[in-house]
RODO-2510 file (C-alpha; in nm, 4 decimals, decimal comma):
residues 78
     n   res          X          Y          Z
     1     m    15,4331     4,0672    12,9567
     2     e    15,2500     4,2389    13,2396
     3     e    15,3781     4,4835    13,4968
     4     l    15,4065     4,3296    13,8407
     5     v    15,5814     4,6041    14,0396
     6     r    15,7121     4,9563    13,9726
     7     t    15,9690     5,0920    14,2165
     8     n    16,2860     5,2955    14,2661
     9     d    16,4033     5,0635    14,5463
    10     p    16,6979     4,8519    14,4246
    11     v    16,6769     4,6264    14,7318
    12     l    16,3114     4,5485    14,6605
    13     i    16,3910     4,4766    14,2962
    14     s    16,6713     4,2400    14,3952
    15     f    16,4481     4,0620    14,6479
    16     l    16,1638     4,0196    14,4007
    17     e    16,4007     3,8945    14,1317
    18     s    16,5286     3,6390    14,3804
    19     i    16,1852     3,5012    14,4673
    20     l    16,0789     3,4978    14,1022
    21     d    16,3997     3,3164    14,0028
    22     e    16,3502     3,0622    14,2810
    23     a    15,9951     2,9945    14,1585
    24     g    16,1124     2,9615    13,7980
    25     i    15,9101     3,2612    13,6832
    26     k    16,0574     3,4414    13,3846
    27     h    16,0740     3,8160    13,4332
    28     f    16,2388     4,1288    13,3000
    29     v    16,3392     4,4502    13,4758
    30     a    16,2534     4,7335    13,2389
    31     d    16,4090     5,0794    13,2570
    32     g    16,7099     4,9451    13,4476
    33     n    16,9517     5,1417    13,2329
    34     m    16,7668     5,4714    13,2593
    35     s    17,0131     5,5870    13,5269
    36     i    17,2390     5,6885    13,2379
    37     m    16,9718     5,9346    13,1283
    38     e    16,8704     6,0562    13,4728
    39     g    17,2168     6,0835    13,6275
    40     s    17,1739     5,8017    13,8844
    41     l    16,9139     5,9936    14,0836
    42     a    16,6646     5,7014    14,0848
    43     m    16,3892     5,9296    13,9603
    44     i    16,2641     5,6860    13,6968
    45     p    16,1094     5,3773    13,8541
    46     r    16,2106     5,0339    13,7333
    47     r    15,9345     4,7966    13,6275
    48     i    15,9344     4,4234    13,6887
    49     l    15,7511     4,2543    13,4039
    50     v    15,6290     3,8937    13,4089
    51     d    15,4925     3,6706    13,1339
    52     s    15,1134     3,6948    13,1229
    53     d    15,0728     3,3211    13,1801
    54     q    15,2654     3,3443    13,5101
    55     i    15,1380     3,6761    13,6446
    56     h    14,8897     3,5216    13,8905
    57     k    15,1582     3,2997    14,0422
    58     a    15,3993     3,5947    14,0626
    59     r    15,1366     3,8147    14,2285
    60     g    15,0760     3,5372    14,4824
    61     l    15,4467     3,5198    14,5656
    62     v    15,4599     3,8956    14,6220
    63     r    15,1551     3,8732    14,8505
    64     d    15,3101     3,5804    15,0401
    65     a    15,6233     3,7917    15,0938
    66     g    15,4084     4,0588    15,2618
    67     l    15,4571     4,3082    14,9806
    68     e    15,1058     4,3255    14,8394
    69     h    15,1138     4,7052    14,8673
    70     e    15,3900     4,7097    14,6014
    71     l    15,1794     4,5324    14,3364
    72     r    15,0523     4,7196    14,0331
    73     p    14,6797     4,6838    13,9681
    74     a    14,5892     4,3678    13,7790
    75     k    14,4685     4,4146    13,4209
    76     d    14,1178     4,3072    13,5224
    77     q    14,1166     4,5774    13,7935
    78     i    14,1993     4,8658    13,5586
***
């Protein structure tokens, strides 16, 4: 899996999950339960991970939604 987005914004996470679900792209929100450790302060960003074979399609959907600035660098850009 590859990291698509890293954010503390629960609304953004919900929106991205919605568009990924609609497109049939499997994804996982990592660190979602870290609020137990941090005391619900939203200090630890959540990461949306996508299967490597669908990352390009997912990145395209995020761009189409006007949220390109939220994308993590692609592996080939690191």
